[in-house]
C-alpha positions in Angstrom: -38.7 -49.2 71.6 -35.2 -47.8 72.4 -35.7 -48.1 76.2 -36.7 -44.5 76.6 -40.0 -43.5 78.2 -41.7 -40.3 79.0 -41.8 -39.4 82.7 -44.7 -37.3 84.1 -43.9 -33.6 83.9 -44.4 -33.1 87.6 -41.8 -35.8 88.4 -39.3 -34.1 86.0 -39.9 -30.7 87.6 -39.6 -32.0 91.1 -36.4 -33.9 90.4 -34.9 -30.9 88.6 -35.7 -28.6 91.5 -34.3 -31.1 94.0 -31.1 -31.4 91.9 -30.7 -27.6 91.7 -31.3 -27.2 95.5 -28.8 -30.0 96.3 -25.9 -28.9 94.1 -23.0 -26.9 95.3 -23.9 -23.3 94.6 -20.3 -22.3 94.1 -20.1 -24.7 91.1 -20.8 -22.8 87.9 -23.7 -24.1 85.8 -21.6 -23.9 82.6 -24.6 -23.0 80.5 -25.7 -19.9 78.8 -23.7 -16.8 78.1 -21.4 -14.8 80.2 -23.1 -11.6 81.4 -20.7 -9.4 79.5 -21.3 -11.4 76.2 -25.1 -11.2 76.7 -24.9 -7.4 77.2 -22.7 -7.1 74.0 -25.2 -9.1 71.9 -28.2 -7.2 73.3 -26.5 -3.9 72.4 -25.7 -5.2 68.9 -29.4 -6.2 68.5 -30.6 -2.8 69.7 -28.3 -1.0 67.2 -29.5 -3.2 64.3 -33.1 -2.6 65.3 -32.8 1.2 64.9 
């Protein structure tokens, strides 16, 4: 046992929601793609799918 344990899913969801609601909304999440990069990749995908 590495000291890790599963938490109930409901607890994880509640804690994540609380964290998101309590954080400073002006602080960027620093995850995912920039909107412009996402649009660029989607356009490339559309062009390749034709």
